[in-house]
C-alpha positions as a Markdown table, in Angstrom:
| # | Residue | x | y | z |
|---|---|---|---|---|
| 1 | Met | 14.7 | 33.9 | 51.4 |
| 2 | Glu | 11.8 | 35.9 | 52.0 |
| 3 | Pro | 8.2 | 34.0 | 51.9 |
| 4 | Asp | 7.4 | 36.4 | 48.7 |
| 5 | Glu | 10.5 | 35.3 | 47.1 |
| 6 | Ile | 9.6 | 31.4 | 47.6 |
| 7 | Lys | 6.5 | 32.0 | 46.1 |
| 8 | Lys | 7.7 | 33.6 | 43.0 |
| 9 | Leu | 10.0 | 31.1 | 42.7 |
| 10 | Trp | 7.5 | 28.1 | 43.1 |
| 11 | Gly | 5.6 | 30.1 | 40.6 |
| 12 | Glu | 8.4 | 30.3 | 37.9 |
| 13 | Ile | 8.9 | 26.7 | 38.3 |
| 14 | Gly | 5.2 | 25.7 | 37.8 |
| 15 | Leu | 5.2 | 28.0 | 34.9 |
| 16 | Leu | 8.1 | 25.6 | 33.6 |
| 17 | Lys | 6.7 | 22.6 | 34.0 |
| 18 | Glu | 3.4 | 23.9 | 32.3 |
| 19 | Lys | 5.3 | 25.0 | 29.7 |
| 20 | Gln | 7.2 | 21.6 | 29.2 |
| 21 | His | 3.8 | 19.7 | 29.1 |
| 22 | Val | 2.7 | 21.7 | 26.5 |
| 23 | Ser | 5.8 | 21.4 | 24.5 |
| 24 | Asp | 5.6 | 17.7 | 25.0 |
| 25 | Asp | 2.0 | 17.1 | 24.1 |
| 26 | Arg | 2.9 | 19.3 | 21.0 |
| 27 | Ile | 5.7 | 16.9 | 20.2 |
| 28 | Lys | 3.5 | 14.1 | 20.4 |
| 29 | Asp | 0.8 | 15.4 | 18.3 |
| 30 | Leu | 3.0 | 16.2 | 15.5 |
| 31 | Leu | 4.6 | 12.6 | 15.8 |
| 32 | Lys | 1.0 | 11.2 | 15.5 |
| 33 | Asn | 0.1 | 13.9 | 12.6 |
| 34 | Gln | 2.8 | 12.4 | 10.6 |
| 35 | Gly | 1.6 | 8.7 | 11.2 |
| 36 | Lys | -1.9 | 10.1 | 10.6 |
| 37 | Ser | -1.0 | 11.4 | 7.2 |
| 38 | Ala | 0.7 | 8.3 | 5.9 |
| 39 | Leu | -2.2 | 6.2 | 7.2 |
| 40 | Ser | -4.5 | 8.4 | 5.4 |
| 41 | Lys | -2.5 | 7.6 | 2.1 |
| 42 | Leu | -2.4 | 3.6 | 2.7 |
| 43 | Ile | -6.3 | 4.1 | 3.5 |
| 44 | Lys | -7.3 | 6.3 | 0.2 |
| 45 | Met | -5.0 | 3.4 | -1.8 |
| 46 | Ala | -7.2 | 0.3 | -0.2 |
| 47 | Lys | -10.4 | 2.7 | -1.5 |
| 48 | Phe | -9.0 | 2.6 | -4.7 |
| 49 | Gly | -8.3 | -1.1 | -4.6 |
| 50 | Ile | -12.4 | -1.6 | -4.1 |
| 51 | Ile | -13.4 | 0.8 | -6.9 |
| 52 | Ala | -10.7 | -0.1 | -9.7 |
| 53 | Pro | -10.3 | -4.3 | -10.1 |
| 54 | Ile | -13.6 | -4.8 | -11.8 |
| 55 | Pro | -13.1 | -2.0 | -14.3 |
| 56 | Leu | -9.5 | -3.2 | -14.3 |
| 57 | Gly | -10.4 | -6.8 | -15.5 |
| 58 | Leu | -13.4 | -5.1 | -18.0 |
| 59 | Leu | -10.4 | -3.1 | -19.9 |
| 60 | Tyr | -8.2 | -6.4 | -20.0 |
| 61 | Cys | -11.1 | -8.2 | -21.7 |
| 62 | Leu | -11.8 | -5.4 | -23.9 |
| 63 | Leu | -8.0 | -5.4 | -25.1 |
| 64 | Ser | -8.2 | -9.3 | -25.2 |
| 65 | Arg | -11.2 | -8.9 | -27.8 |
| 66 | Lys | -8.8 | -11.2 | -30.2 |
| 67 | Phe | -9.3 | -14.0 | -28.0 |
| 68 | Phe | -12.7 | -13.8 | -27.6 |
| 69 | Glu | -13.1 | -13.8 | -31.3 |
| 70 | Ala | -10.8 | -16.7 | -31.4 |
| 71 | Gly | -13.1 | -18.7 | -29.0 |
| 72 | Gly | -11.9 | -22.1 | -27.4 |
| 73 | Tyr | -8.9 | -22.0 | -24.8 |
| 74 | Tyr | -8.5 | -18.5 | -25.5 |
| 75 | Val | -11.5 | -16.8 | -23.9 |
| 76 | Ile | -10.1 | -18.6 | -20.6 |
| 77 | Leu | -7.2 | -16.3 | -19.9 |
| 78 | Pro | -9.6 | -12.8 | -20.0 |
| 79 | Leu | -12.1 | -14.4 | -18.2 |
| 80 | Thr | -9.9 | -15.7 | -15.1 |
| 81 | Phe | -8.2 | -12.4 | -15.2 |
| 82 | Leu | -11.7 | -10.7 | -14.3 |
| 83 | Leu | -12.8 | -13.3 | -11.8 |
| 84 | Ile | -9.3 | -12.5 | -10.0 |
| 85 | Cys | -10.3 | -8.6 | -10.0 |
| 86 | Ile | -13.9 | -9.7 | -9.0 |
| 87 | Leu | -12.7 | -11.4 | -6.0 |
| 88 | Leu | -10.0 | -8.8 | -5.1 |
| 89 | Val | -13.2 | -6.5 | -4.2 |
| 90 | Pro | -14.0 | -8.3 | -0.6 |
| 91 | His | -10.4 | -8.4 | 0.3 |
| 92 | Asn | -9.8 | -4.7 | -0.5 |
| 93 | Ile | -12.9 | -4.0 | 1.6 |
| 94 | Lys | -11.5 | -6.2 | 4.5 |
| 95 | Lys | -8.3 | -4.5 | 4.3 |
| 96 | Tyr | -9.9 | -0.7 | 4.1 |
| 97 | Tyr | -11.8 | -1.9 | 7.3 |
| 98 | Phe | -8.3 | -3.1 | 9.0 |
| 99 | Leu | -6.8 | 0.5 | 8.2 |
| 100 | Lys | -10.1 | 2.4 | 9.6 |
| 101 | Glu | -9.7 | 0.8 | 12.8 |
| 102 | Ile | -6.4 | 2.3 | 13.7 |
| 103 | Asp | -7.3 | 5.1 | 16.0 |
| 104 | Tyr | -4.0 | 7.1 | 17.3 |
| 105 | Ser | -6.2 | 8.8 | 19.9 |
| 106 | Lys | -7.6 | 5.7 | 21.4 |
| 107 | Met | -4.7 | 3.1 | 20.7 |
| 108 | Thr | -1.2 | 3.0 | 22.2 |
| 109 | Val | 1.7 | 2.9 | 20.5 |
| 110 | Lys | 2.0 | -1.0 | 20.9 |
| 111 | Glu | -1.2 | -1.7 | 19.5 |
| 112 | Val | -0.8 | 0.3 | 16.4 |
| 113 | Thr | 2.4 | -1.1 | 16.0 |
| 114 | Glu | 1.3 | -4.4 | 15.9 |
| 115 | Lys | -1.9 | -3.3 | 13.4 |
| 116 | Ile | 0.7 | -2.0 | 10.8 |
| 117 | Leu | 3.4 | -5.1 | 11.1 |
| 118 | Lys | 0.3 | -7.1 | 10.5 |
| 119 | Tyr | -0.7 | -4.7 | 7.6 |
| 120 | Gln | 3.4 | -4.5 | 6.5 |
| 121 | Ser | 3.2 | -8.5 | 6.1 |
| 122 | Asn | -0.4 | -8.5 | 4.3 |
| 123 | Val | 1.2 | -6.3 | 1.2 |
| 124 | Gln | 4.3 | -8.8 | 1.2 |
| 125 | Lys | 1.9 | -11.7 | 0.5 |
| 126 | Phe | 0.0 | -10.0 | -1.8 |
| 127 | Gln | 2.8 | -8.4 | -3.6 |
| 128 | Leu | 4.6 | -11.8 | -3.9 |
| 129 | Tyr | 1.2 | -13.4 | -5.3 |
| 130 | Gly | 0.5 | -10.5 | -7.3 |
| 131 | Thr | 3.8 | -10.3 | -9.0 |
| 132 | Thr | 3.7 | -14.3 | -9.7 |
| 133 | Gly | 0.2 | -13.6 | -10.7 |
| 134 | Phe | 1.6 | -11.0 | -13.4 |
| 135 | Phe | 4.2 | -13.0 | -15.0 |
| 136 | Ile | 1.7 | -16.0 | -15.5 |
| 137 | Ile | -1.0 | -14.3 | -16.9 |
| 138 | Ser | 1.1 | -11.8 | -19.2 |
| 139 | Gly | 3.2 | -14.6 | -20.2 |
| 140 | Phe | 0.2 | -16.3 | -21.4 |
| 141 | Trp | -1.4 | -13.6 | -22.7 |
| 142 | Leu | 1.9 | -12.1 | -24.5 |
| 143 | Tyr | 2.5 | -15.6 | -26.2 |
| 144 | Trp | -1.6 | -16.2 | -27.2 |
| 145 | Asp | -1.6 | -12.5 | -28.4 |
| 146 | Tyr | 1.3 | -13.2 | -30.6 |
| 147 | Lys | 0.2 | -16.4 | -31.9 |
| 148 | Leu | -3.3 | -14.9 | -33.1 |
| 149 | Thr | -1.5 | -12.0 | -34.1 |
| 150 | Phe | 1.5 | -13.7 | -36.6 |
| 151 | Gly | 1.1 | -17.5 | -36.2 |
| 152 | Ser | 3.9 | -19.4 | -36.7 |
| 153 | Lys | 6.2 | -16.4 | -38.1 |
| 154 | Ile | 8.9 | -15.6 | -35.8 |
| 155 | Ile | 9.7 | -11.8 | -35.8 |
| 156 | Trp | 12.7 | -11.6 | -33.6 |
| 157 | Gly | 12.7 | -7.5 | -32.7 |
| 158 | Phe | 9.0 | -8.0 | -31.5 |
| 159 | Ile | 9.6 | -10.7 | -29.5 |
| 160 | Ile | 12.7 | -9.1 | -27.8 |
| 161 | Tyr | 10.7 | -5.7 | -27.1 |
| 162 | Met | 8.3 | -7.7 | -25.9 |
| 163 | Ile | 10.4 | -9.5 | -23.6 |
| 164 | Val | 12.0 | -6.2 | -22.4 |
| 165 | Ile | 8.9 | -4.7 | -21.8 |
| 166 | Tyr | 7.5 | -7.7 | -19.6 |
| 167 | Leu | 10.3 | -8.1 | -17.5 |
| 168 | Ala | 10.6 | -4.1 | -16.6 |
| 169 | Cys | 7.5 | -4.2 | -15.6 |
| 170 | Gly | 7.7 | -7.0 | -13.4 |
| 171 | Leu | 10.8 | -6.6 | -11.9 |
| 172 | Ile | 11.0 | -2.9 | -12.2 |
| 173 | Leu | 7.5 | -1.1 | -12.1 |
| 174 | Ile | 6.0 | -3.5 | -9.7 |
| 175 | Pro | 8.6 | -3.2 | -6.8 |
| 176 | Leu | 8.7 | 0.6 | -7.7 |
| 177 | Leu | 4.9 | 1.1 | -7.6 |
| 178 | Tyr | 4.8 | -1.1 | -4.2 |
| 179 | Lys | 7.6 | 1.1 | -2.6 |
| 180 | Lys | 6.0 | 4.5 | -3.4 |
| 181 | Leu | 2.5 | 3.6 | -2.7 |
| 182 | Tyr | 2.7 | 1.4 | 0.3 |
| 183 | Tyr | 5.9 | 0.7 | 1.9 |
| 184 | Asp | 7.0 | 4.5 | 1.9 |
| 185 | Asn | 4.0 | 5.1 | 3.7 |
| 186 | Ile | 4.5 | 2.0 | 6.1 |
| 187 | Asn | 7.7 | 3.1 | 7.2 |
| 188 | Arg | 6.8 | 6.7 | 7.7 |
| 189 | Ile | 4.1 | 5.1 | 10.2 |
| 190 | Lys | 6.7 | 3.1 | 11.9 |
| 191 | Ala | 9.0 | 6.0 | 12.1 |
| 192 | Ser | 6.8 | 8.2 | 14.0 |
| 193 | Leu | 5.5 | 5.2 | 16.1 |
| 194 | Glu | 9.2 | 4.4 | 16.9 |
| 195 | Glu | 9.8 | 8.1 | 18.0 |
| 196 | Leu | 6.4 | 8.0 | 20.1 |
| 197 | Lys | 7.7 | 5.0 | 21.8 |
| 198 | Glu | 11.1 | 6.5 | 22.7 |
| 199 | Phe | 9.9 | 10.1 | 23.4 |
| 200 | Glu | 7.3 | 8.4 | 26.1 |
| 201 | Glu | 10.3 | 6.3 | 27.6 |
| 202 | Leu | 12.3 | 9.6 | 28.6 |
């Protein structure tokens, strides 16, 4: 083979390698962007969690106006809920900054994975405690509100209706919201990380 042909062949090989390198980097960027998009949604939810709890607690107190008018132990429930909402703010601030620390450009796949798994565990615990709290607080609220509205009178149609709404919110709506707002995004991040890991091992 002539020297010119050898030189040309090596040039073509170098070009192919360069294209392969660009292609590899492009794939990695796409995978990282998938994870960043899902992470951005989780950060927005954490930010919303900082702003929303106190107005939610005040709205609950407003809806519980009859409890304040009745006085006595009735006021304990709305005030307890308001206190819980206030205490949620520092928790959500911590969660927000935890997510903000995740940086795809500076952290390894392993480091990001560990962070996301820790965050997922936190979300699962919060869902458990939050759902339990929902059943307890909502149960008391419905019972006391019914008692203040109807006294000892039994209205089965209304009671059954409220029980259905109560169970639907606790057993269906809350899990669906967690899936849509948290777990779907967490799974997207985990999937992109798994693909990145497999791609880097090739």
